[in-house]
N, C-alpha and C positions, 0 to 999 in steps of 0.2 A: 423503383418498383411501385411505390404508392401512386406516382403520377400515371404510370401505365395502367394500373388497376382502375384508377379514377376515370381515365379516359375510356377504358373498356366498358366500365359501368355506364358512363354517359351514352356511349354508342349503343349498348344493349338496351338501355332505357328508351332511347330515341326510336330504335327499331320496334320495340314492344308497343310504344305509343302509336307509331305508324300502322302497325299490324292491327291494333285494336280499332283504330279509326277506319281501316279498310273493311273491317267486318260490318261497319255501319253504312259505309258509302261504297256502293259497287264500282263506281268509276275509278276509285283509287286503289282497287285491289291488285292492280298490276305492280304497285310500288313494292310491297314485301316480296313478291315473286322476283322482280328485277334485282332487288338488293341481294337476295339469297343466291340467285343464279350468277350474279357478278362475282361474288365470293367463290362460288363453286367453279367458275371458269378459271379463276386464278390458280386454284388447286389442280384442276384437270389439265391445264395447259403446260404444267411443269413436266409432265411425262408424255405429252402429245408429240406425235411424229412431226408436226409442224414446228415444234420447238427443237427437238433433238436432231432433226435432219435439216433445220434451217430452211423450211419451206413456208412461204406465205401464200395462203389461199384466201383471196380477198373477194368477198361477195359484194355486189352493188347495193347501194342504199335504195330501197323501194318503200313506198308509203301509199296512203290512200289516194294521193294525187295521181299516182301512176296505176291505180286500180288494184293495189295490193294491200292486204291487212295482215301482216305477219308480226311475230314477236319482234321487239325492237333491236335485238342483236343476235348474232350466231352463238350457239351453245356448243360446248365440247364435252366429250365423254371418252374415257379410256376403257375400251371393251376387249383389250388383248387377252386377258385371262379367260373371259367367257368364250372367245373364239378358239383359243388354244385348247380348252377343255372339249369344245364341241367337235373340232376338226381333227384332233390328235396331232396337230402340227404346232410348233412354237411360232406364233405370229403376233406381232404388234398390230393393234387396230385402234385407230383414232376416229371417232365419229364427230362430225360437225353437223348440226341440225338446226332446223327452225320449223315452227308450227304456227297455226293461226293465232293472231294477236288477241288480246283481251277485248271483249265487248263491254263497253261502258255501262250498258243496261243490265247485263247479267253478272258482271264482275268475274267472269272466267273466260278461258280460251275459246275461240270459235271452233276449235277442234271438237267441241261437244255439240255443235249446232247441226241438227239433223237436216238433210236436204240441201246443204250449202256446199260450195266447192272446198270448204275448209274442213269438213267432217273427215277425220282420219288423215288429213293432208300433211305432208312433210316435204321439205327439200333440204339438200345439204351435200355432204361429201364423206366418203370413207377413204382413209389412207391406211395402207397395209404394208408391212415389211416382214418377210419370213426370216427366221434366224438362220436357216441353212441355205436353201436354193432360192434366189430372188425370183419373184413372179410365178413360182410353181403352184400357188394356190388358186390364182385367178386365171391363169393362161395355160393352154396345152402346149405341146412341143412345137406346134406350128405357129404359135403366137396368137391364137384365137382365144377369146374369153370363154371361160367355163361357166355356163349359165347355172349349173347345179351349185357351184360355189357362191355365185351371186345370190341365188335363192336362199342359201343357208344364212348369209349375212343379213339379208332383208328380213328373214323370219326371226333371227336372233334379235334384231333391232325392234321390229314392230310387235312381235308377240311377247318375247321375253322382257324387253325393257319398257315398252309402252303399255301393252294390255295387262300383263301380269303385274306391272308396277302400279296399276290402278285397282288391283284386287281380283282380276279375272282368273278363273281356274284353268290351269294349263291343259288338263285332260279334256276340256270342253272346247278348246280353241282350234280352229281350222286355219290353215294358211297354204294356199296353192299358188304357185308361180306358173303362169301360162305364157310360154315363149311367143314372141312375135317377130317382127322384122328386125334385121341387123343391117345397119348402114355405117358408112364412114363419115366422120365429122371432125371438126377442129375446134378446140377451145384454148384461148390464150396462146396460140401458136403451136400447140401440141396436137398430135394425132390421137383420135379416140374412136372406139367402136360404140355406136349408139344402138341400144337395144330397147325396143318397145315391148311391153308385156302387160298382162292383166293379173292383178292380185285378188284372189277370192279369199276373203278373210272376215274379220269382225269389226264392227264400229266401236270406237272408244266411248260411245254414249252409254251411260249407265246412271243409276241413282246412287246417292250417297248412302253407304252403309256404316262405314267406319273410316277413320283417317288412314290414308295411304301416302307414302313418301312422295309419290309422283304429283300429288296435289300441290306441293310446294312450288312447282313450276307452272302447272296447267290451271291452277285454281280449283276450287271445289266443284264437283259436278252438280247437276240439277237435283232437286230434292226427289223428284219422281219422274220416271219415263215409262213408256209402254212396254219396251223390250230391252232387257239387259244385254249389252254387248251383242246386238243383233247382227245379222249378216250384212256384209258390205263388200262391194266390188270397187277396186281402185284401179284407175289407169296409171301405169307406171312407165318411167323411162329412165334408163341409166346410161352413162357415158363412161367407158372403161379405157383407161390409158396407163402409161408408164412415165415415171419421172426418172430419167437416166442422167448420170450414172449413180443416183442415190439408191437404186434398188427398191424404190417405193412404187407400189401400185396406187392409183387414185381412181375413185369411182364417184362421179357426180350422180345424184339421184333426185327424182321428183315423183310425187304420187298424190293423186287427188281423185275423187269420184266424178269429176267433171273433165271430160277429154279436151274441150275447148280451153279450159283454164290451164290444163297441162301444157298446151302449146304456148300459152301466154307466159307461164313460168319459164319455159325453155327460152323464149325470145328475150324476155325482160331480165331474167336472172342468170340462168346457166350460161348462156352465150356471152354474158357480160362479165363473167368471173375473170379475175387476173391471178396468174400463178407466177410467183417470183421465187427463184431458188438461188441461194448464196453460192457464189463461185461459178455460176453459169451465165452466159450472156443471154439477153432477150432474143 
C-alpha cells in the first residue's frame, strides 16, 4: 500500500508541476488538458457502446500537414442518462468528439478563436442503442432518419454539454436546426443518409468569469471579449446509419462556421473513418 501511495504522490506531484509550468508557458498548456482527458477517456470508454458492443470507430490521423488543427485524439462521453431524461426513452448514447487544437500563442483551444473555421467547430460520432425497440429513436417506420431526433441530440451536445459547461445561462441560449438536403452516402462499406443543415446558435467565445469544469479540456478562455456567447451560424452535416445486427445507430457529424472547411472535414476525415465490428465480416 505504501508503494502505491508513494507512486500516486509522485504522479500527482508531477502533474501539479506540469500544470504550474503550463500557467507560465502558453505553448505547454495542452499538456495538463491531454493528461486529464486521457484519464477521463479510460473512465468513459468502460461504458461506451464501442466497448460494450465491440465496435471500433477509427478516425484518421490528421494534422497541420494535411491542413487540420484538431485536438490530438478523440474524446468519449457517456450521455445516455441525459438523452433518456430528455427523450423519455431508455437510450444508451456514446459521444465521440474532437474540437480545435490548442494554439501555442494563446494556450487554449482554437474553439475560442473568433472568425476562424474552428470557432464552435466539432466533428465526431454518436452511437445510440434503445433498450426496447432498436432504431426507434432515430428512424421512422419507413427507415428514414428523424431530423427532429437528430436536432435534439445536437442541441443536448452543443448547448447542454458545451455552452452550459462553460457557464452560459440556459434560458438565454438559442439553438435552431434548419434542415437541408438529404442524400445517400457510404462510409466504411455501410449505407448512410447524409443530411446537410444549418445551426443557428451561439459562439463558445466568452470572457473568463470563474472556473468551469469544461476549461479542463478546452483551456481557459480569453480575459476579455466584446460579446459574451454571441450569435453564431454553423454549417453542419450528419451521416445517419445502422450497425446491424448490433441494434446500434451511428451518426457521424461535423460542424463549422466555414462551409468550405466542412467539405474538407468530410473528405479528409469522415469518409476516411473505419468501422470494425466483432463477429461481422468486412
